[in-house]
C-alpha positions as CSV (number, residue, x, y, z in Angstrom):
1,X,95.2,48.5,11.8
2,X,94.2,45.4,12.2
3,X,96.0,42.5,14.2
4,X,95.1,38.5,14.3
5,X,96.4,36.2,17.0
6,X,95.4,32.5,17.0
7,X,95.4,30.8,20.4
8,X,94.4,27.7,20.4
9,X,90.4,27.1,19.5
10,X,90.1,30.8,19.5
11,X,91.0,33.2,16.9
12,X,91.7,37.2,18.3
13,X,90.6,40.0,16.0
14,X,92.1,43.1,17.4
15,X,91.0,46.7,15.7
16,X,94.2,47.9,16.8
17,X,94.5,51.8,16.0
18,X,94.0,53.4,19.5
19,X,94.5,56.6,18.8
20,X,91.6,57.2,16.6
21,X,90.2,55.1,19.1
22,X,90.0,52.0,16.5
23,X,87.7,54.1,14.2
24,X,87.9,52.3,10.5
25,X,88.7,53.3,7.1
26,X,87.7,52.4,4.3
27,X,91.3,49.9,3.9
28,X,90.5,48.7,7.7
29,X,87.8,47.4,7.3
30,X,89.3,45.3,3.8
31,X,91.3,44.2,6.7
32,X,88.6,43.5,8.7
33,X,86.8,41.7,6.9
34,X,89.9,39.4,5.6
35,X,90.9,39.0,9.2
36,X,87.1,37.6,9.6
37,X,86.9,35.5,6.5
38,X,89.9,33.5,6.7
39,X,89.4,32.9,10.6
40,X,88.9,29.0,10.6
41,X,88.8,28.4,14.5
42,X,85.7,27.6,16.2
43,X,85.4,31.0,17.6
44,X,86.6,34.5,17.0
45,X,87.1,37.6,19.7
46,X,87.0,41.0,18.4
47,X,88.5,43.2,20.8
48,X,89.6,46.8,20.2
49,X,93.4,47.9,21.2
50,X,93.8,50.7,23.8
51,X,90.8,51.3,26.5
52,X,88.6,51.2,23.3
53,X,86.8,48.7,21.1
54,X,85.8,51.3,18.2
55,X,84.8,55.0,17.7
56,X,83.0,53.2,14.0
57,X,83.5,55.0,11.1
58,X,86.9,57.0,10.6
59,X,84.7,60.9,10.6
60,X,88.1,62.9,9.0
61,X,87.5,59.8,6.1
62,X,84.2,60.2,5.2
63,X,83.8,64.2,5.1
64,X,85.9,63.6,2.2
65,X,83.3,61.4,0.5
66,X,81.2,62.2,-1.4
67,X,77.5,61.0,-2.5
68,X,78.5,57.8,-4.9
69,X,81.6,57.2,-2.1
70,X,79.3,57.9,0.6
71,X,76.8,55.1,-0.3
72,X,80.0,52.7,-1.0
73,X,81.1,53.1,2.9
74,X,78.0,52.2,3.8
75,X,78.0,49.5,2.0
76,X,81.3,48.4,2.7
77,X,80.2,49.0,6.1
78,X,77.2,46.7,6.1
79,X,79.2,44.0,4.0
80,X,82.3,43.3,6.9
81,X,78.8,43.3,9.1
82,X,77.3,40.8,7.4
83,X,80.3,38.7,7.1
84,X,81.2,38.6,10.7
85,X,76.9,37.9,11.1
86,X,77.3,34.9,9.0
87,X,81.1,33.4,9.9
88,X,81.2,30.1,10.2
89,X,83.6,30.9,13.5
90,X,80.9,31.8,16.5
91,X,82.1,35.9,16.9
92,X,82.5,37.0,20.8
93,X,83.0,40.6,20.7
94,X,85.1,41.6,23.4
95,X,84.2,45.5,24.5
96,X,86.6,47.8,26.9
97,X,85.9,51.4,26.6
98,X,84.2,53.9,24.7
99,X,81.7,51.9,21.5
100,X,80.4,54.6,19.3
101,X,77.9,54.2,16.5
102,X,79.6,51.8,13.6
103,X,81.5,50.1,16.1
104,X,78.6,49.4,17.9
105,X,76.8,48.1,14.4
106,X,79.8,45.6,14.0
107,X,79.4,44.9,18.1
108,X,76.1,43.9,17.4
109,X,76.6,41.6,14.4
110,X,78.7,39.6,16.2
111,X,77.2,36.4,18.1
112,X,77.2,37.0,22.0
113,X,78.3,40.9,23.2
114,X,80.3,40.7,26.4
115,X,81.9,44.1,27.6
116,X,83.8,44.9,30.7
117,X,82.2,47.8,33.5
118,X,84.2,50.3,31.6
119,X,82.3,49.8,28.4
120,X,80.4,52.4,26.9
121,X,78.2,52.7,23.9
122,X,76.1,55.4,21.9
123,X,74.6,55.6,18.5
124,X,76.5,59.1,18.0
125,X,75.4,60.3,14.1
126,X,72.1,62.0,14.5
127,X,74.6,64.7,16.5
128,X,76.1,64.9,13.5
129,X,73.4,64.9,11.4
130,X,73.8,61.1,10.4
131,X,72.7,57.8,11.6
132,X,74.2,54.1,12.1
133,X,74.0,52.5,8.7
134,X,75.9,49.7,8.9
135,X,73.2,47.4,9.4
136,X,72.4,49.6,12.6
137,X,68.9,50.8,11.8
138,X,67.8,46.9,11.2
139,X,70.1,44.9,13.5
140,X,69.1,47.9,17.0
141,X,65.8,47.4,16.9
142,X,66.2,43.6,17.0
143,X,68.4,42.9,19.1
144,X,66.6,45.4,21.8
145,X,63.1,46.6,20.2
146,X,61.3,48.8,18.8
147,X,61.1,51.2,21.8
148,X,65.3,50.6,23.3
149,X,66.4,51.0,20.0
150,X,64.6,54.3,18.9
151,X,65.9,55.8,22.4
152,X,69.3,55.2,21.6
153,X,69.4,56.4,18.5
154,X,67.6,59.4,18.2
155,X,69.1,60.7,22.1
156,X,72.6,59.3,20.7
157,X,72.7,59.4,24.5
158,X,75.2,57.3,26.5
159,X,74.5,54.0,27.9
160,X,77.0,52.2,30.4
161,X,77.9,49.0,31.3
162,X,75.3,48.2,33.3
163,X,72.7,49.7,31.4
164,X,73.5,48.1,28.6
165,X,73.3,44.6,30.1
166,X,69.8,45.8,30.7
167,X,68.4,46.4,28.0
168,X,70.6,43.4,26.3
169,X,72.6,45.3,23.9
170,X,75.2,43.2,26.1
171,X,74.3,39.4,27.2
172,X,77.4,39.6,30.5
173,X,79.7,41.7,31.6
174,X,83.0,40.7,33.2
175,X,86.4,41.7,34.3
176,X,87.9,39.6,31.1
177,X,85.5,39.2,28.0
178,X,88.0,36.7,26.5
179,X,87.6,33.8,28.9
180,X,84.1,34.0,27.8
181,X,85.8,33.7,24.3
182,X,87.9,30.6,25.6
183,X,84.7,29.2,27.6
184,X,82.3,28.8,24.1
185,X,85.2,27.9,22.3
186,X,85.2,24.8,25.5
187,X,82.5,22.9,24.0
188,X,81.4,20.6,21.4
189,X,82.2,22.3,18.0
190,X,80.4,20.7,15.4
191,X,76.9,22.3,17.8
192,X,78.7,25.9,18.1
193,X,78.3,25.9,14.0
194,X,75.2,24.3,14.3
195,X,73.3,26.6,16.6
196,X,74.7,29.7,14.9
197,X,73.2,28.5,11.8
198,X,69.6,27.4,13.3
199,X,69.4,31.0,15.8
200,X,70.4,33.2,12.7
201,X,68.3,31.6,10.2
202,X,65.0,33.6,8.7
203,X,63.5,31.2,7.1
204,X,59.4,31.3,7.8
205,X,58.8,29.4,10.9
206,X,57.9,25.6,9.8
207,X,61.3,25.4,7.7
208,X,63.1,26.4,10.3
209,X,61.7,23.8,12.8
210,X,61.6,21.2,9.9
211,X,65.3,23.0,10.1
212,X,66.5,22.4,13.2
213,X,65.0,18.7,13.2
214,X,66.8,17.4,10.2
215,X,70.4,19.0,11.9
216,X,70.0,17.6,15.8
217,X,69.1,14.2,13.9
218,X,72.5,14.6,11.8
219,X,74.4,15.6,15.3
220,X,72.6,12.9,17.4
221,X,74.4,10.1,15.1
222,X,77.2,11.4,14.5
223,X,77.4,11.8,17.9
224,X,75.9,9.2,19.6
225,X,79.0,7.3,21.4
226,X,79.3,10.3,23.5
227,X,76.0,10.0,24.1
228,X,76.4,6.5,25.4
229,X,78.8,7.5,28.0
């Protein structure tokens, strides 16, 4: 269900279950978390096989869960999203075709979301009496703002790549999202890791600014020779 390949400074993690539009079971979530945790390259490229990013949770499995196991399934998805969000590597989502429900939420946990023109997005849980619970109610308003997040989540409507770019759900729409991941990997790896930590810092603003100054100074000392060129 999860396929991993390392090429240079990029680890490609592919959701590889095209017959189910890369829907994730509990086993698939475990494999995805393990793949992201094992990556030791500056950049991880997360994508889907077969012309889809991910349909999110496998509802055939979800339908069989009782209350306790359903709660744990959600907690597992949240852990995977948190693993992506806090990974040392910069994680780039390359989204081609549909991203639905949990697929959107995994993409939201990534540092960059890059779509092809064929990508589409929807939080379809509301149509099934559910909602996006792999951190969706936390990250969606953080990324889109409350108004756009409410519209997407409450309506369950499908948005195309152009509208996703307009609302800030993706940062770019390109023919080859992997090229963006490779371009990121071609920058300074020390700065990449620091930038991610600083951008993800949720401490109070004075603490963030102090950490920003300290880490910038560390990089100046470390790369002094390069700065003099």
